[in-house]
C-alpha positions in Angstrom: 62.8 -103.4 7.3 60.7 -100.9 5.4 58.2 -98.6 7.1 54.8 -98.4 5.4 51.9 -96.1 5.7 48.5 -97.7 5.0 45.1 -96.2 4.5 41.6 -97.6 4.2 38.4 -96.0 3.1 34.8 -97.0 2.4 35.4 -95.5 -1.1 38.0 -96.5 -3.7 41.3 -94.7 -3.1 43.4 -93.3 -6.0 46.6 -95.2 -6.8 49.7 -94.2 -8.6 52.5 -91.7 -8.1 51.9 -88.2 -6.7 54.2 -85.3 -6.6 56.4 -85.9 -9.6 57.4 -82.6 -11.3 59.2 -83.3 -14.6 60.8 -80.5 -16.6 58.1 -80.8 -19.3 55.2 -83.1 -20.5 57.5 -84.0 -23.4 60.2 -85.2 -21.0 58.2 -87.0 -18.3 61.3 -88.8 -17.0 63.6 -85.8 -16.7 63.7 -83.8 -13.5 65.5 -80.6 -12.6 66.6 -81.9 -9.2 66.0 -84.6 -6.5 63.2 -82.5 -5.0 61.3 -82.5 -8.3 61.7 -86.3 -8.6 60.5 -86.8 -5.0 57.1 -88.4 -5.0 54.9 -90.9 -3.2 53.5 -94.0 -4.8 50.2 -95.3 -3.6 49.6 -99.0 -4.3 46.1 -100.4 -3.9 45.2 -103.7 -2.5 43.9 -105.3 -5.7 45.7 -108.2 -7.2 45.1 -108.0 -10.9 46.5 -111.4 -11.7 44.0 -113.2 -9.4 41.4 -110.5 -9.7 41.0 -110.4 -5.9 41.2 -107.8 -3.2 43.4 -108.5 -0.1 43.8 -106.6 3.1 47.1 -104.9 4.1 46.2 -105.3 7.8 43.6 -107.2 9.8 43.0 -103.9 11.7 41.2 -102.3 8.8 37.5 -102.3 8.6 37.2 -100.9 5.0 38.0 -102.9 1.9 39.5 -100.1 -0.2 43.2 -99.7 0.9 46.5 -98.2 -0.3 50.1 -98.7 0.9 52.9 -96.1 0.7 56.5 -96.6 1.4 59.2 -94.0 1.2 62.4 -94.0 3.3 62.0 -90.3 4.1 58.5 -90.5 5.6 59.3 -90.0 9.3 58.3 -91.8 12.4 57.2 -89.9 15.5 60.2 -89.0 17.6 62.6 -89.6 14.7 61.6 -86.9 12.3 64.2 -84.4 11.0 62.8 -81.6 8.9 64.3 -81.3 5.4 62.8 -80.3 2.0 62.2 -83.8 0.7 60.6 -84.9 3.9 58.4 -81.8 3.9 57.3 -82.5 0.3 56.4 -86.1 1.1 54.3 -85.0 4.1 52.7 -82.3 2.0 51.7 -84.9 -0.6 50.4 -87.2 2.1 48.4 -84.4 3.7 46.8 -83.3 0.4 46.0 -86.9 -0.5 44.3 -87.6 2.9 42.4 -84.3 2.9 41.0 -84.9 -0.6 40.0 -88.5 0.1 38.6 -87.6 3.5 36.3 -85.0 1.9 35.1 -87.6 -0.6 34.4 -90.4 2.0 34.1 -88.7 5.4 36.5 -91.2 7.0 40.0 -92.6 6.6 41.7 -95.3 8.6 45.4 -94.4 8.8 48.1 -96.7 10.0 51.8 -97.2 10.0 53.8 -100.3 10.5 57.0 -102.1 9.5 56.6 -104.4 6.6 55.5 -107.8 8.0 54.3 -106.4 11.3 50.9 -105.1 10.0 48.9 -107.7 12.0 50.7 -107.3 15.3 48.8 -105.5 18.1 48.3 -101.8 17.6 50.4 -99.7 19.9 48.3 -96.5 19.8 44.7 -96.5 18.6 42.7 -93.2 18.5 39.9 -91.3 16.7 41.0 -88.0 15.3 39.1 -85.2 13.8 40.6 -83.6 10.6 40.1 -80.2 12.2 42.7 -81.2 14.8 45.3 -81.9 12.1 46.8 -78.5 11.5 50.0 -79.2 9.6 51.4 -82.2 7.5 53.7 -82.9 10.5 50.7 -83.7 12.6 50.4 -86.9 10.4 53.7 -88.3 11.7 52.8 -91.5 13.6 54.7 -93.9 15.8 55.2 -97.5 14.6 51.9 -99.4 14.7 49.9 -96.3 15.5 46.3 -96.4 14.1 44.1 -93.4 13.5 40.4 -93.3 12.6 40.2 -89.8 10.9 36.9 -88.1 10.4 35.7 -84.8 9.1 
């Protein structure tokens, strides 16, 4: 099963791919190496076909949500540091920091696909000032944080 990271906010969250570093704007699909290709894709919770918004998890209180999956985003107690994992966590950290400054609050949750509505294992409120490094964002399965400035 695939591990997902989900976020929710009272404000619209950006979607799309973050972290791609192509060799040039003229060659947007060519990359020097695997690290330059490593990126995170943030998918919003709006179904364009039906023009409706859905919730990734019943635990969220905000309507604007995104989902991210990447096999190298670690789970707590299973993380092994490598350059690709560090880049993914840096992207995630920057994304959350920027959106947190825009909205003041982010709900942050991780779960296996299909387990999003199971009971939360760990639920806590966290101040952004307590998050010192991108590795502080590594959560256990079904851990839910309410992050505030």
